[in-house]
MARGUGU-242528 format. One record per residue (C-alpha): residue in one letter; x negated, y, z negated. Coordinates in steps of 0.05 Angstrom, whole numbers, padded with zeros to 5 digits, always signed. Example, Ala and Ser with C-alpha at 12.3 -4.5 7.8 and 13.67 -1.06 7.14 Angstrom:
BEGIN
a-00246-00090-00156 s-00273-00021-00143 
***
This chain:
BEGIN
m+00004+00002-00001 e-00017+00073+00011 i-00052+00109-00049 s-00007+00170-00031 t+00062+00124-00041 l+00031+00096-00106 i+00015+00169-00131 l+00093+00186-00121 f+00117+00115-00147 l+00086+00110-00215 p+00107+00179-00248 a+00177+00171-00221 c+00179+00092-00243 f+00151+00109-00314 a+00203+00164-00322 l+00254+00107-00312 n+00221+00065-00357 l+00219+00118-00414 a+00292+00137-00403 p+00330+00130-00472 g+00371+00069-00467 p+00397+00006-00505 n+00336-00036-00492 n+00290+00019-00516 l+00334+00033-00575 l+00326-00042-00594 s+00254-00035-00592 i+00255+00023-00639 n+00302-00017-00689 n+00266-00082-00684 a+00200-00046-00702 t+00225-00015-00761 r+00256-00083-00784 y+00197-00128-00763 g+00146-00093-00742 f+00107-00071-00678 r+00081-00144-00653 t+00148-00173-00663 s+00186-00116-00627 c+00141-00125-00567 i+00143-00201-00567 g+00220-00191-00570 g+00211-00143-00509 i+00190-00202-00468 g+00264-00221-00460 r+00275-00157-00424 i+00214-00168-00381 i+00243-00235-00360 a+00312-00207-00343 f+00278-00158-00301 i+00240-00213-00265 v+00303-00252-00251 m+00333-00182-00225 l+00272-00167-00176 s+00278-00235-00148 l+00354-00230-00135 a+00338-00161-00102 s+00278-00185-00061 f+00324-00245-00036 g+00380-00194-00017 l+00425-00229-00068 a+00438-00164-00101 v+00483-00141-00043 v+00535-00181-00079 l+00542-00125-00132 h+00545-00069-00079 t+00607-00110-00040 s+00640-00146-00094 e+00677-00100-00139 l+00701-00160-00181 v+00632-00186-00196 f+00609-00117-00212 y+00659-00101-00263 m+00657-00176-00294 v+00581-00163-00307 k+00593-00100-00332 l+00646-00117-00381 v+00602-00174-00408 g+00553-00121-00422 v+00595-00075-00458 v+00625-00133-00504 y+00551-00154-00517 l+00531-00084-00541 l+00589-00074-00582 y+00573-00139-00616 l+00502-00119-00626 a+00527-00049-00652 q+00577-00085-00703 q+00513-00134-00731 l+00471-00077-00738 w+00528-00037-00774 r+00534-00096-00828 a+00460-00113-00828 p+00435-00122-00899 v+00371-00077-00918 e+00320-00132-00918 t+00259-00130-00963 l+00187-00137-00936 a+00184-00208-00965 l+00249-00225-00922 l+00222-00192-00860 t+00160-00238-00856 a+00206-00306-00861 g+00223-00342-00801 k+00177-00300-00753 a+00181-00348-00693 k+00253-00358-00697 t+00262-00275-00707 q+00218-00264-00641 f+00258-00311-00602 k+00326-00283-00630 l+00300-00211-00609 a+00279-00237-00541 k+00345-00262-00527 q+00378-00202-00550 e+00336-00163-00503 f+00346-00208-00444 w+00422-00206-00450 v+00424-00129-00459 a+00381-00122-00395 a+00416-00172-00361 g+00487-00143-00374 n+00478-00079-00343 p+00494-00084-00269 k+00461-00016-00259 a+00390-00045-00270 i+00396-00092-00213 l+00428-00045-00165 m+00365+00009-00186 f+00322-00047-00160 t+00359-00046-00096 a+00359+00031-00089 f+00295+00054-00124 l+00240+00009-00107 p+00258+00009-00025 q+00250+00081-00022 f+00174+00066-00031 v+00171+00012+00018 n+00134+00026+00084 p+00180-00006+00137 s+00122-00015+00187 q+00085-00058+00135 p+00103-00127+00106 a+00163-00113+00061 e+00154-00175+00013 h+00085-00157-00003 q+00103-00082-00023 f+00156-00103-00061 a+00120-00154-00104 i+00067-00093-00114 l+00118-00046-00132 g+00155-00097-00178 a+00092-00116-00211 l+00079-00048-00228 f+00148-00033-00252 l+00143-00093-00302 l+00072-00065-00328 l+00102+00002-00337 e+00166-00028-00368 f+00125-00062-00421 t+00083+00000-00436 a+00153+00036-00449 i+00167-00023-00493 m+00100-00014-00538 i+00114+00064-00541 y+00185+00050-00568 a+00161+00004-00617 w+00101+00049-00639 m+00157+00098-00648 g+00190+00053-00692 i+00135+00036-00738 h+00122+00110-00755 m+00197+00119-00766 q+00189+00060-00815 r+00150+00102-00861 l+00214+00146-00872 l+00260+00084-00881 v+00231+00061-00946 k+00292+00074-00986 p+00349+00021-00977 k+00396+00085-00964 a+00357+00112-00911 k+00353+00046-00877 k+00420+00038-00880 l+00439+00104-00850 f+00382+00087-00792 n+00424+00022-00778 r+00486+00053-00776 g+00459+00107-00733 c+00432+00059-00684 a+00497+00018-00685 t+00535+00085-00662 l+00484+00095-00607 l+00492+00028-00583 t+00569+00037-00584 l+00564+00099-00547 a+00515+00062-00497 s+00571+00013-00486 f+00625+00067-00468 g+00572+00094-00424 l+00561+00025-00386 l+00637+00023-00384 l+00643+00089-00346 t+00592+00070-00292 q+00619+00063-00222 r+00599+00013-00171 a+00550+00039-00117 r+00585+00058-00052 s+00549+00023+00012 
***
């Protein structure tokens, strides 16, 4: 690929990676509860979801979301319900002690990875982004598959960088959440934001071809 294309792609892509959203909110909250490393490992679930979406987009299967209104709204409804479920769980979450946070670490990491995966997979706009955003940087005079693979790999690398940045933010917020009352307010604030995100997802419209 041309260097000039990458110079345009990288900042635009990273801005999308850093945009506040349900997954990045999970990274912050998970870091405050379980630590930086566990939050980043949980973020791998999001990366796996995006790999699946990139594969669908590269094979052209994502066109179904453009052409089928039923499929689009079914995926969106599942995403909304899951976000509301996570918000309800977070609202009622007990305020753990540090001793409890270290228990069942492997199980916790797998659970967080599943959460990240389903939050990402439940947003149909994400896969549409791969079919609308990435192709803008593909040169039609060159092999598209090779370019798409490069752009997709860079996107995933920047996405994991964003995961680490938001987890780092969560670690620094952890210092402010020593008191149980503060932690409870934080959990409920995150639950409220997830609920608002679910409403935002509910209002999204299918892309018109």
